TORDRENSE-773931 format. One record per residue (C-alpha): residue number from 1; residue in three letters; x, y, z. Coordinates in nm, 2 decimals, decimal comma. Example, Ala and Ser with C-alpha at 12.3 -4.5 7.8 and 13.67 -1.06 7.14 Angstrom:
TORKOL/1/ALA/1,23/-0,45/0,78 .
TORKOL/2/SER/1,37/-0,11/0,71 .
end
This chain:
TORKOL/1/MET/10,84/13,44/11,36 .
TORKOL/2/ARG/10,54/13,22/11,23 .
TORKOL/3/VAL/10,22/13,42/11,15 .
TORKOL/4/LYS/9,90/13,27/11,08 .
TORKOL/5/ARG/9,75/13,39/10,75 .
TORKOL/6/LYS/9,40/13,53/10,91 .
TORKOL/7/ALA/9,65/13,75/11,13 .
TORKOL/8/LEU/9,83/13,93/10,82 .
TORKOL/9/PRO/9,59/14,20/10,77 .
TORKOL/10/GLY/9,60/14,31/11,12 .
TORKOL/11/LEU/9,99/14,31/11,13 .
TORKOL/12/ALA/9,98/14,51/10,83 .
TORKOL/13/ILE/9,79/14,79/10,99 .
TORKOL/14/TRP/9,99/14,73/11,32 .
TORKOL/15/MET/10,33/14,77/11,10 .
TORKOL/16/VAL/10,22/15,08/10,92 .
TORKOL/17/GLY/10,08/15,22/11,24 .
TORKOL/18/PHE/10,42/15,14/11,41 .
TORKOL/19/GLY/10,56/15,32/11,13 .
TORKOL/20/LEU/10,38/15,65/11,15 .
TORKOL/21/CYS/10,46/15,65/11,50 .
TORKOL/22/ILE/10,83/15,62/11,44 .
TORKOL/23/GLY/10,76/15,93/11,18 .
TORKOL/24/ILE/10,61/16,13/11,45 .
TORKOL/25/VAL/10,88/16,07/11,71 .
TORKOL/26/PHE/11,16/16,12/11,48 .
TORKOL/27/PRO/11,15/16,51/11,48 .
TORKOL/28/PHE/11,18/16,51/11,85 .
TORKOL/29/PHE/11,46/16,28/11,85 .
TORKOL/30/VAL/11,67/16,49/11,61 .
TORKOL/31/MET/11,59/16,78/11,84 .
TORKOL/32/MET/11,73/16,61/12,12 .
TORKOL/33/LEU/12,07/16,54/11,91 .
TORKOL/34/GLY/12,08/16,94/11,87 .
TORKOL/35/VAL/11,86/17,00/11,56 .
TORKOL/36/SER/11,70/17,32/11,57 .
TORKOL/37/PRO/11,34/17,33/11,63 .
TORKOL/38/ASP/11,28/17,56/11,32 .
TORKOL/39/VAL/11,39/17,29/11,13 .
TORKOL/40/ALA/11,30/16,95/11,31 .
TORKOL/41/LEU/10,92/17,10/11,32 .
TORKOL/42/LYS/10,90/17,24/10,95 .
TORKOL/43/PRO/10,60/17,08/10,82 .
TORKOL/44/VAL/10,81/16,95/10,50 .
TORKOL/45/PHE/11,05/16,76/10,74 .
TORKOL/46/PHE/10,76/16,63/10,97 .
TORKOL/47/ALA/10,56/16,51/10,68 .
TORKOL/48/ALA/10,86/16,35/10,53 .
TORKOL/49/CYS/10,95/16,15/10,85 .
TORKOL/50/LEU/10,56/16,04/10,84 .
TORKOL/51/GLY/10,61/15,94/10,49 .
TORKOL/52/ALA/10,92/15,75/10,57 .
TORKOL/53/GLY/10,81/15,58/10,87 .
TORKOL/54/ALA/10,47/15,47/10,68 .
TORKOL/55/LEU/10,70/15,34/10,40 .
TORKOL/56/ALA/10,92/15,15/10,64 .
TORKOL/57/GLY/10,63/14,99/10,79 .
TORKOL/58/ILE/10,47/14,88/10,45 .
TORKOL/59/ILE/10,83/14,72/10,33 .
TORKOL/60/ASN/10,86/14,53/10,66 .
TORKOL/61/TYR/10,51/14,40/10,61 .
TORKOL/62/GLY/10,61/14,29/10,26 .
TORKOL/63/LEU/10,91/14,11/10,38 .
TORKOL/64/VAL/10,71/13,94/10,67 .
TORKOL/65/ALA/10,43/13,83/10,44 .
TORKOL/66/ARG/10,67/13,70/10,15 .
TORKOL/67/ASP/10,89/13,49/10,43 .
TORKOL/68/HIS/10,55/13,37/10,55 .
TORKOL/69/THR/10,40/13,26/10,20 .
TORKOL/70/GLU/10,74/13,08/10,13 .
TORKOL/71/ARG/10,71/12,89/10,48 .
TORKOL/72/LEU/10,38/12,79/10,41 .
TORKOL/73/ARG/10,47/12,67/10,06 .
TORKOL/74/SER/10,77/12,46/10,21 .
TORKOL/75/GLU/10,57/12,33/10,50 .
TORKOL/76/LYS/10,29/12,21/10,26 .
TORKOL/77/ALA/10,54/12,03/10,05 .
TORKOL/78/LEU/10,70/11,89/10,37 .
TORKOL/79/GLN/10,35/11,76/10,46 .
TORKOL/80/ARG/10,31/11,61/10,15 .
TORKOL/81/TYR/10,64/11,42/10,17 .
TORKOL/82/ARG/10,57/11,34/10,54 .
TORKOL/83/LEU/10,23/11,19/10,45 .
TORKOL/84/LEU/10,40/10,96/10,19 .
TORKOL/85/ALA/10,63/10,86/10,43 .
TORKOL/86/GLU/10,41/10,78/10,72 .
TORKOL/87/SER/10,27/10,52/10,48 .
TORKOL/88/ALA/10,58/10,35/10,41 .
TORKOL/89/GLY/10,70/10,04/10,59 .
TORKOL/90/ASP/11,09/10,15/10,58 .
TORKOL/91/MET/11,25/10,44/10,74 .
TORKOL/92/VAL/11,25/10,76/10,57 .
TORKOL/93/PHE/11,47/11,05/10,66 .
TORKOL/94/PHE/11,47/11,41/10,54 .
TORKOL/95/LEU/11,83/11,58/10,58 .
TORKOL/96/ARG/11,98/11,89/10,48 .
TORKOL/97/ALA/12,33/11,86/10,31 .
TORKOL/98/ASP/12,50/11,86/10,64 .
TORKOL/99/GLY/12,35/11,56/10,75 .
TORKOL/100/THR/12,10/11,74/11,01 .
TORKOL/101/PHE/11,76/11,58/11,03 .
TORKOL/102/VAL/11,45/11,78/10,88 .
TORKOL/103/ASP/11,21/11,53/10,97 .
TORKOL/104/VAL/11,16/11,14/11,00 .
TORKOL/105/ASN/10,89/10,92/10,98 .
TORKOL/106/ARG/10,71/10,68/11,24 .
TORKOL/107/ALA/10,91/10,37/11,12 .
TORKOL/108/ALA/11,23/10,54/11,19 .
TORKOL/109/GLU/11,11/10,63/11,56 .
TORKOL/110/LEU/11,05/10,24/11,59 .
TORKOL/111/ALA/11,35/10,12/11,43 .
TORKOL/112/TYR/11,60/10,34/11,62 .
TORKOL/113/GLY/11,42/10,39/11,96 .
TORKOL/114/TYR/11,45/10,75/11,94 .
TORKOL/115/THR/11,16/10,99/11,95 .
TORKOL/116/ARG/11,11/11,22/11,65 .
TORKOL/117/ASP/11,23/11,52/11,86 .
TORKOL/118/GLU/11,54/11,34/11,94 .
TORKOL/119/LEU/11,62/11,25/11,61 .
TORKOL/120/MET/11,55/11,61/11,48 .
TORKOL/121/ALA/11,83/11,73/11,73 .
TORKOL/122/MET/12,06/11,48/11,56 .
TORKOL/123/ASN/12,28/11,47/11,28 .
TORKOL/124/VAL/12,30/11,14/11,06 .
TORKOL/125/ALA/12,63/11,09/11,15 .
TORKOL/126/GLU/12,54/11,03/11,49 .
TORKOL/127/LEU/12,33/10,71/11,40 .
TORKOL/128/ARG/12,64/10,54/11,19 .
TORKOL/129/HIS/12,83/10,26/11,35 .
TORKOL/130/PRO/13,19/10,41/11,40 .
TORKOL/131/ASP/13,34/10,17/11,14 .
TORKOL/132/TYR/13,11/10,32/10,90 .
TORKOL/133/VAL/13,12/10,72/10,93 .
TORKOL/134/ALA/13,44/10,75/10,73 .
TORKOL/135/PRO/13,23/10,73/10,39 .
TORKOL/136/LEU/12,96/10,96/10,50 .
TORKOL/137/ARG/13,04/11,29/10,37 .
TORKOL/138/ALA/13,13/11,14/10,02 .
TORKOL/139/GLN/12,77/10,96/10,01 .
TORKOL/140/LEU/12,59/11,27/10,10 .
TORKOL/141/ASP/12,78/11,45/9,81 .
TORKOL/142/LYS/12,69/11,18/9,60 .
TORKOL/143/ALA/12,31/11,18/9,68 .
TORKOL/144/LEU/12,30/11,53/9,61 .
TORKOL/145/GLU/12,47/11,52/9,28 .
TORKOL/146/ASP/12,33/11,18/9,12 .
TORKOL/147/GLY/12,14/10,99/9,42 .
TORKOL/148/ILE/12,29/10,70/9,57 .
TORKOL/149/LEU/12,22/10,34/9,65 .
TORKOL/150/PHE/12,46/10,18/9,94 .
TORKOL/151/GLU/12,48/9,97/10,24 .
TORKOL/152/THR/12,58/10,08/10,58 .
TORKOL/153/ARG/12,54/10,00/10,97 .
TORKOL/154/HIS/12,35/10,19/11,21 .
TORKOL/155/VAL/12,32/10,23/11,58 .
TORKOL/156/ARG/12,01/10,22/11,79 .
TORKOL/157/LYS/11,96/10,43/12,10 .
TORKOL/158/ASP/12,00/10,10/12,30 .
TORKOL/159/GLY/12,35/10,04/12,15 .
TORKOL/160/THR/12,23/9,73/11,94 .
TORKOL/161/TRP/12,31/9,78/11,57 .
TORKOL/162/LEU/12,11/9,70/11,25 .
TORKOL/163/ASP/12,26/9,67/10,86 .
TORKOL/164/VAL/12,05/9,90/10,64 .
TORKOL/165/GLU/12,02/9,95/10,27 .
TORKOL/166/VAL/12,01/10,32/10,18 .
TORKOL/167/ASP/11,82/10,49/9,89 .
TORKOL/168/SER/11,91/10,86/9,89 .
TORKOL/169/GLN/11,80/11,11/9,64 .
TORKOL/170/SER/11,80/11,51/9,62 .
TORKOL/171/ALA/11,47/11,67/9,62 .
TORKOL/172/ASP/11,35/12,05/9,60 .
TORKOL/173/ILE/11,10/12,08/9,88 .
TORKOL/174/GLY/10,95/12,41/9,92 .
TORKOL/175/GLY/11,23/12,59/9,74 .
TORKOL/176/GLU/11,51/12,43/9,99 .
TORKOL/177/GLN/11,72/12,13/9,83 .
TORKOL/178/LEU/11,70/11,85/10,08 .
TORKOL/179/LEU/11,79/11,46/10,08 .
TORKOL/180/VAL/11,53/11,21/10,13 .
TORKOL/181/GLY/11,67/10,90/10,23 .
TORKOL/182/VAL/11,49/10,56/10,23 .
TORKOL/183/CYS/11,65/10,29/10,46 .
TORKOL/184/ARG/11,55/9,92/10,48 .
TORKOL/185/ASP/11,66/9,70/10,75 .
TORKOL/186/ILE/11,84/9,42/10,60 .
TORKOL/187/THR/12,00/9,27/10,93 .
TORKOL/188/GLU/11,84/8,95/10,86 .
TORKOL/189/ARG/11,93/8,93/10,49 .
TORKOL/190/LYS/12,30/8,98/10,56 .
TORKOL/191/ARG/12,28/8,72/10,87 .
TORKOL/192/ALA/12,18/8,52/10,63 .
TORKOL/193/GLU/12,41/8,59/10,36 .
TORKOL/194/GLU/12,69/8,55/10,62 .
TORKOL/195/ALA/12,56/8,22/10,74 .
TORKOL/196/LEU/12,52/8,13/10,36 .
TORKOL/197/ARG/12,89/8,23/10,28 .
TORKOL/198/GLN/13,04/8,06/10,59 .
TORKOL/199/SER/12,82/7,73/10,49 .
TORKOL/200/GLU/12,97/7,80/10,14 .
TORKOL/201/GLU/13,32/7,81/10,29 .
TORKOL/202/ARG/13,26/7,50/10,48 .
TORKOL/203/TYR/13,14/7,31/10,19 .
TORKOL/204/ARG/13,42/7,41/9,98 .
TORKOL/205/SER/13,68/7,32/10,25 .
TORKOL/206/ILE/13,53/6,98/10,23 .
TORKOL/207/LEU/13,54/6,94/9,85 .
TORKOL/208/ASN/13,90/7,07/9,86 .
TORKOL/209/ALA/14,00/6,85/10,14 .
TORKOL/210/SER/13,82/6,54/10,02 .
TORKOL/211/PRO/14,04/6,25/9,89 .
TORKOL/212/ASP/13,73/6,14/9,68 .
TORKOL/213/ASP/13,53/6,31/9,41 .
TORKOL/214/ILE/13,24/6,49/9,53 .
TORKOL/215/THR/13,00/6,57/9,24 .
TORKOL/216/ILE/12,67/6,76/9,26 .
TORKOL/217/THR/12,45/6,72/8,96 .
TORKOL/218/ASP/12,08/6,85/8,90 .
TORKOL/219/LEU/11,82/6,59/8,87 .
TORKOL/220/GLU/11,92/6,46/8,57 .
TORKOL/221/GLY/12,25/6,39/8,64 .
TORKOL/222/ARG/12,41/6,70/8,47 .
TORKOL/223/ILE/12,70/6,78/8,66 .
TORKOL/224/LEU/12,69/7,12/8,86 .
TORKOL/225/VAL/12,99/7,12/9,08 .
TORKOL/226/VAL/13,29/6,90/9,12 .
TORKOL/227/SER/13,56/6,86/9,39 .
TORKOL/228/PRO/13,95/6,91/9,30 .
TORKOL/229/ALA/13,97/6,53/9,33 .
TORKOL/230/ALA/13,76/6,50/9,03 .
TORKOL/231/LEU/13,98/6,67/8,79 .
TORKOL/232/THR/14,31/6,42/8,89 .
TORKOL/233/MET/14,07/6,10/8,90 .
TORKOL/234/PHE/13,90/6,18/8,57 .
TORKOL/235/GLY/14,24/6,31/8,39 .
TORKOL/236/CYS/14,08/6,66/8,33 .
TORKOL/237/ASP/14,28/6,98/8,37 .
TORKOL/238/ARG/13,99/7,21/8,43 .
TORKOL/239/GLU/13,65/7,20/8,58 .
TORKOL/240/ASP/13,47/7,30/8,28 .
TORKOL/241/GLU/13,58/6,98/8,09 .
TORKOL/242/LEU/13,32/6,80/8,33 .
TORKOL/243/LEU/13,05/7,10/8,42 .
TORKOL/244/GLY/12,75/7,07/8,23 .
TORKOL/245/HIS/12,80/6,73/8,12 .
TORKOL/246/LEU/12,61/6,41/8,21 .
TORKOL/247/LEU/12,75/6,21/8,50 .
TORKOL/248/ALA/12,70/5,89/8,29 .
TORKOL/249/ASP/12,95/6,03/8,02 .
TORKOL/250/SER/13,21/5,96/8,24 .
TORKOL/251/ILE/13,11/5,61/8,30 .
TORKOL/252/VAL/13,18/5,33/8,00 .
TORKOL/253/PRO/12,88/5,30/7,80 .
TORKOL/254/GLU/12,80/4,93/7,95 .
TORKOL/255/ASP/12,76/5,07/8,28 .
TORKOL/256/ARG/12,55/5,36/8,18 .
TORKOL/257/GLY/12,20/5,17/8,23 .
TORKOL/258/ARG/12,28/5,10/8,57 .
TORKOL/259/THR/12,41/5,44/8,65 .
TORKOL/260/ALA/12,04/5,57/8,54 .
TORKOL/261/SER/11,89/5,30/8,76 .
TORKOL/262/THR/12,07/5,42/9,02 .
TORKOL/263/ILE/11,97/5,77/8,98 .
TORKOL/264/ALA/11,59/5,66/8,97 .
TORKOL/265/LEU/11,65/5,48/9,30 .
TORKOL/266/VAL/11,77/5,78/9,45 .
TORKOL/267/LEU/11,49/6,00/9,37 .
TORKOL/268/GLN/11,24/5,75/9,49 .
TORKOL/269/GLY/11,41/5,78/9,85 .
TORKOL/270/THR/11,59/5,43/9,82 .
TORKOL/271/THR/11,97/5,43/9,89 .
TORKOL/272/PRO/12,13/5,16/9,70 .
TORKOL/273/GLY/12,45/5,21/9,87 .
TORKOL/274/PRO/12,79/5,18/9,74 .
TORKOL/275/THR/12,80/5,07/9,37 .
TORKOL/276/GLU/13,09/4,97/9,15 .
TORKOL/277/TYR/13,13/5,10/8,79 .
TORKOL/278/ARG/13,41/5,17/8,54 .
TORKOL/279/GLY/13,50/5,53/8,49 .
TORKOL/280/LEU/13,57/5,66/8,16 .
TORKOL/281/ARG/13,86/5,92/8,11 .
TORKOL/282/PRO/13,87/6,16/7,79 .
TORKOL/283/ASP/14,14/5,96/7,67 .
TORKOL/284/GLY/13,95/5,66/7,64 .
TORKOL/285/SER/14,12/5,48/7,96 .
TORKOL/286/THR/13,89/5,31/8,22 .
TORKOL/287/PHE/13,94/5,23/8,57 .
TORKOL/288/ASP/13,73/5,10/8,88 .
TORKOL/289/ILE/13,54/5,34/9,08 .
TORKOL/290/GLU/13,27/5,30/9,36 .
TORKOL/291/VAL/12,99/5,54/9,39 .
TORKOL/292/ASN/12,78/5,65/9,69 .
TORKOL/293/ALA/12,44/5,87/9,58 .
TORKOL/294/GLU/12,23/6,07/9,80 .
TORKOL/295/PRO/11,97/6,35/9,70 .
TORKOL/296/MET/11,99/6,73/9,82 .
TORKOL/297/ARG/11,62/6,83/9,95 .
TORKOL/298/ASP/11,45/7,18/9,98 .
TORKOL/299/ALA/11,26/7,28/10,30 .
TORKOL/300/GLU/10,95/7,08/10,18 .
TORKOL/301/GLY/11,15/6,75/10,15 .
TORKOL/302/GLN/11,18/6,75/9,78 .
TORKOL/303/PRO/11,48/6,65/9,59 .
TORKOL/304/THR/11,64/6,97/9,40 .
TORKOL/305/ASN/12,00/6,79/9,34 .
TORKOL/306/LEU/12,21/6,48/9,38 .
TORKOL/307/VAL/12,53/6,45/9,54 .
TORKOL/308/PHE/12,78/6,16/9,41 .
TORKOL/309/VAL/13,09/6,07/9,64 .
TORKOL/310/VAL/13,30/5,89/9,36 .
TORKOL/311/ARG/13,59/5,67/9,52 .
TORKOL/312/ASP/13,90/5,54/9,26 .
TORKOL/313/ILE/13,92/5,17/9,38 .
TORKOL/314/THR/14,17/5,04/9,13 .
TORKOL/315/GLU/14,44/4,97/9,35 .
TORKOL/316/ARG/14,17/4,79/9,56 .
TORKOL/317/LYS/14,07/4,57/9,27 .
TORKOL/318/HIS/14,39/4,50/9,19 .
TORKOL/319/ALA/14,47/4,38/9,55 .
TORKOL/320/GLU/14,18/4,16/9,54 .
TORKOL/321/LYS/14,24/4,04/9,20 .
TORKOL/322/GLY/14,59/3,96/9,32 .
TORKOL/323/ARG/14,47/3,78/9,62 .
TORKOL/324/PHE/14,24/3,59/9,40 .
TORKOL/325/GLU/14,50/3,51/9,17 .
TORKOL/326/ASP/14,72/3,40/9,48 .
TORKOL/327/LEU/14,44/3,19/9,62 .
TORKOL/328/GLU/14,42/3,06/9,30 .
TORKOL/329/GLU/14,74/2,96/9,25 .
TORKOL/330/VAL/14,77/2,82/9,59 .
TORKOL/331/ALA/14,45/2,62/9,50 .
TORKOL/332/ASN/14,63/2,47/9,19 .
TORKOL/333/VAL/14,97/2,45/9,29 .
TORKOL/334/ASP/15,13/2,15/9,47 .
TORKOL/335/ARG/15,30/2,29/9,79 .
TORKOL/336/LEU/15,58/2,06/9,81 .
TORKOL/337/THR/15,71/2,07/9,42 .
TORKOL/338/GLY/15,56/2,39/9,29 .
TORKOL/339/LEU/15,44/2,20/9,03 .
TORKOL/340/HIS/15,05/2,23/8,92 .
TORKOL/341/ASN/14,85/1,99/9,13 .
TORKOL/342/ARG/14,58/1,76/8,98 .
TORKOL/343/ARG/14,33/2,06/8,99 .
TORKOL/344/GLY/14,57/2,29/8,83 .
TORKOL/345/PHE/14,65/2,05/8,59 .
TORKOL/346/ASP/14,30/1,96/8,48 .
TORKOL/347/LEU/14,28/2,34/8,42 .
TORKOL/348/VAL/14,57/2,39/8,20 .
TORKOL/349/GLY/14,51/2,06/8,02 .
TORKOL/350/GLU/14,18/2,14/7,89 .
TORKOL/351/GLN/14,30/2,45/7,79 .
TORKOL/352/ALA/14,59/2,31/7,61 .
TORKOL/353/ILE/14,37/2,05/7,43 .
TORKOL/354/ALA/14,14/2,31/7,29 .
TORKOL/355/GLN/14,47/2,53/7,17 .
TORKOL/356/ALA/14,59/2,23/7,00 .
TORKOL/357/GLN/14,25/2,12/6,82 .
TORKOL/358/ARG/14,25/2,51/6,69 .
TORKOL/359/ALA/14,59/2,46/6,59 .
TORKOL/360/ASN/14,53/2,12/6,42 .
TORKOL/361/GLN/14,82/2,00/6,62 .
TORKOL/362/GLY/14,86/1,66/6,80 .
TORKOL/363/ILE/14,90/1,64/7,16 .
TORKOL/364/GLY/15,05/1,37/7,40 .
TORKOL/365/LEU/15,05/1,29/7,75 .
TORKOL/366/ILE/15,33/1,10/7,97 .
TORKOL/367/PHE/15,21/0,97/8,30 .
TORKOL/368/CYS/15,53/0,90/8,55 .
TORKOL/369/ASP/15,50/0,69/8,84 .
TORKOL/370/MET/15,81/0,72/9,09 .
TORKOL/371/ASP/15,97/0,40/9,14 .
TORKOL/372/ASP/16,04/0,29/9,50 .
TORKOL/373/LEU/15,93/0,59/9,70 .
TORKOL/374/LYS/15,78/0,37/9,97 .
TORKOL/375/THR/16,09/0,21/9,98 .
TORKOL/376/ILE/16,29/0,55/10,06 .
TORKOL/377/ASN/16,04/0,68/10,31 .
TORKOL/378/ASP/16,07/0,37/10,48 .
TORKOL/379/GLU/16,43/0,33/10,50 .
TORKOL/380/PHE/16,55/0,72/10,50 .
TORKOL/381/GLY/16,26/0,85/10,65 .
TORKOL/382/HIS/15,96/1,09/10,51 .
TORKOL/383/SER/16,20/1,40/10,47 .
TORKOL/384/GLN/16,41/1,21/10,23 .
TORKOL/385/GLY/16,12/1,13/10,05 .
TORKOL/386/ASP/16,01/1,46/10,02 .
TORKOL/387/ARG/16,34/1,54/9,90 .
TORKOL/388/ALA/16,32/1,27/9,64 .
TORKOL/389/LEU/15,99/1,41/9,51 .
TORKOL/390/VAL/16,14/1,78/9,51 .
TORKOL/391/ASP/16,46/1,64/9,29 .
TORKOL/392/ALA/16,20/1,46/9,05 .
TORKOL/393/ALA/16,02/1,78/9,02 .
TORKOL/394/SER/16,33/1,98/8,93 .
TORKOL/395/ILE/16,43/1,68/8,70 .
TORKOL/396/LEU/16,10/1,75/8,50 .
TORKOL/397/ARG/16,15/2,13/8,48 .
TORKOL/398/LEU/16,53/2,12/8,36 .
TORKOL/399/THR/16,47/1,84/8,12 .
TORKOL/400/LEU/16,12/1,91/7,96 .
TORKOL/401/ARG/16,03/2,25/7,75 .
TORKOL/402/SER/15,89/2,55/7,94 .
TORKOL/403/ALA/15,55/2,52/7,71 .
TORKOL/404/ASP/15,50/2,17/7,84 .
TORKOL/405/ALA/15,24/2,16/8,13 .
TORKOL/406/MET/15,39/1,93/8,44 .
TORKOL/407/ALA/15,22/1,85/8,74 .
TORKOL/408/ARG/15,23/1,61/9,07 .
TORKOL/409/ILE/14,86/1,46/9,08 .
TORKOL/410/GLY/14,93/1,20/9,36 .
TORKOL/411/GLY/15,17/1,10/9,59 .
TORKOL/412/ASP/15,41/0,94/9,36 .
TORKOL/413/GLU/15,27/1,03/9,03 .
TORKOL/414/PHE/15,34/1,29/8,80 .
TORKOL/415/VAL/15,22/1,39/8,45 .
TORKOL/416/VAL/15,34/1,60/8,15 .
TORKOL/417/LEU/15,11/1,74/7,86 .
TORKOL/418/ALA/15,30/1,81/7,55 .
TORKOL/419/ILE/15,17/1,96/7,22 .
TORKOL/420/GLY/15,39/1,84/6,94 .
TORKOL/421/ASP/15,39/1,74/6,56 .
TORKOL/422/GLY/15,37/1,36/6,60 .
TORKOL/423/SER/15,38/1,07/6,86 .
TORKOL/424/GLU/15,76/1,04/6,76 .
TORKOL/425/SER/15,84/1,37/6,95 .
TORKOL/426/LEU/15,64/1,24/7,25 .
TORKOL/427/VAL/15,87/0,94/7,25 .
TORKOL/428/HIS/16,17/1,17/7,22 .
TORKOL/429/LEU/16,03/1,37/7,51 .
TORKOL/430/ASN/15,99/1,05/7,71 .
TORKOL/431/GLU/16,35/0,93/7,64 .
TORKOL/432/ARG/16,52/1,29/7,73 .
TORKOL/433/LEU/16,32/1,25/8,07 .
TORKOL/434/GLN/16,48/0,92/8,14 .
TORKOL/435/GLN/16,83/1,05/8,04 .
TORKOL/436/GLY/16,76/1,32/8,28 .
TORKOL/437/PHE/16,72/1,11/8,57 .
TORKOL/438/GLU/17,03/0,90/8,48 .
TORKOL/439/PHE/17,22/1,24/8,48 .
TORKOL/440/PHE/17,10/1,34/8,82 .
TORKOL/441/ASN/17,20/0,99/8,96 .
TORKOL/442/GLU/17,56/1,02/8,83 .
TORKOL/443/THR/17,59/1,40/8,93 .
TORKOL/444/ASN/17,43/1,38/9,29 .
TORKOL/445/LYS/17,51/1,14/9,56 .
TORKOL/446/ARG/17,19/1,05/9,74 .
TORKOL/447/PRO/17,15/0,73/9,91 .
TORKOL/448/TYR/16,91/0,58/9,66 .
TORKOL/449/ARG/16,87/0,59/9,28 .
TORKOL/450/LEU/16,59/0,81/9,16 .
TORKOL/451/SER/16,41/0,66/8,88 .
TORKOL/452/MET/16,02/0,69/8,70 .
TORKOL/453/SER/15,84/0,42/8,50 .
TORKOL/454/SER/15,64/0,63/8,24 .
TORKOL/455/GLY/15,36/0,57/7,97 .
TORKOL/456/THR/15,25/0,78/7,69 .
TORKOL/457/ALA/14,94/0,82/7,50 .
TORKOL/458/TRP/14,91/1,05/7,19 .
TORKOL/459/CYS/14,60/1,21/7,02 .
TORKOL/460/GLN/14,63/1,29/6,65 .
TORKOL/461/PRO/14,54/1,65/6,50 .
TORKOL/462/GLY/14,18/1,68/6,43 .
TORKOL/463/THR/14,08/1,38/6,64 .
TORKOL/464/PRO/13,87/1,47/6,92 .
TORKOL/465/CYS/13,98/1,36/7,27 .
TORKOL/466/ARG/13,96/1,44/7,65 .
TORKOL/467/LEU/14,24/1,51/7,90 .
TORKOL/468/GLU/14,06/1,21/8,12 .
TORKOL/469/GLU/14,09/0,95/7,82 .
TORKOL/470/LEU/14,48/1,05/7,76 .
TORKOL/471/ARG/14,56/1,01/8,12 .
TORKOL/472/SER/14,41/0,69/8,15 .
TORKOL/473/ALA/14,56/0,55/7,84 .
TORKOL/474/ALA/14,88/0,71/7,96 .
TORKOL/475/ASP/14,84/0,53/8,29 .
TORKOL/476/LEU/14,78/0,20/8,15 .
TORKOL/477/ASN/15,10/0,19/7,94 .
TORKOL/478/MET/15,28/0,32/8,22 .
TORKOL/479/TYR/15,19/0,02/8,45 .
TORKOL/480/ALA/15,28/-0,20/8,16 .
TORKOL/481/GLU/15,63/-0,03/8,13 .
TORKOL/482/LYS/15,66/-0,07/8,52 .
TORKOL/483/VAL/15,56/-0,44/8,50 .
TORKOL/484/ARG/15,82/-0,50/8,22 .
TORKOL/485/ARG/16,10/-0,31/8,42 .
TORKOL/486/SER/16,02/-0,51/8,71 .
TORKOL/487/ARG/16,07/-0,85/8,51 .
TORKOL/488/SER/16,38/-0,71/8,37 .
TORKOL/489/ARG/16,53/-0,68/8,70 .
end
């Protein structure tokens, strides 16, 4: 029963009067139960009944008044909390220990779609998503003991759900122990966190699946994230061997200036495209890499980080080098005989002369002209002429030293460049060459004889000379030898 404060005096008179009435009626009540009128109507008994009735009225008034005072105090305390709750932007609940609502603020009504009266008739468990009901009892007990901060999921009146963060504390409100729960809607935050988690999962999957190294750095080029491929590529066992270090530390010193230039271009908004560097491993070994760089930007378009995709191109470079060397070899080799051609001989010849001069050695050249090649072609066909040239090249290889440079520089012209101790060694080498042709003719039954006219030229140690000068001198001597041999036939 709720009683207004101004009604209390009247209530007191009413209760005392009611007690007196009971006292007056009581003697007649006991006579109805068989008590003698002489006893029931005695002045003493009658006065005692009146006094008891009045006392009962006074005691009842006191109990009602005390209950009224406590209720007023409780309502005032709850009112103060309610005023604070209404000013809060978050949902605020006042709960009993069993989870029933005592009060809610306007924000809660708006958030859940229930009226205040509807919420007051509910238990907080009815707001919980079914998957989150189980821990409720433990959370209420924890809130009563020490307070608690947790996340859970609630359901609105229309069936939609929202994620909330609950901060619940115990409070003595007007002598009653209640739970005050402040609920904050964190649905958008949780969605953002989930989107971020999925994005990070996709990003991590890309890092793990990429055969190339994907490295993220700060704007100074300091490594923040590396993919697993980076560990293999740079010969590291753990990520911390790379994390926190400058990307330039993994590049050979002579390429680091270009690395800094690349970073500067990227920050200026220029995409330099694939750039080749020499990578550097902790053990000092180097390898070829190709690097693409792009900036990561924030919502305002400002660069926040740099992304580098690093590819190991060592095998590609080796293949390119091999193809280049193959092309070089094709360009420098006579396709018919496999000896150097004129271009190849010029290259190795100049190198041999420079080597001989550094070692203070002499160097000689033998110029050979195959005899009667035109006759072999005319009488036996060009296939036999080609065979004769191949045989001549084989004789050169078998007779001369592997260190001697041999070449076919024209249709029937061959040259040999040899480093030796004196001109006598060159003469001896030329004699061995002629003997080789004689041995071939004796052991191979060709329809023709193979022979070569040859001339030599020698450059003394310490004497400057050029390859072309040696070749011209040897060519003149060869021509003189060919004339001499033709006269002697």
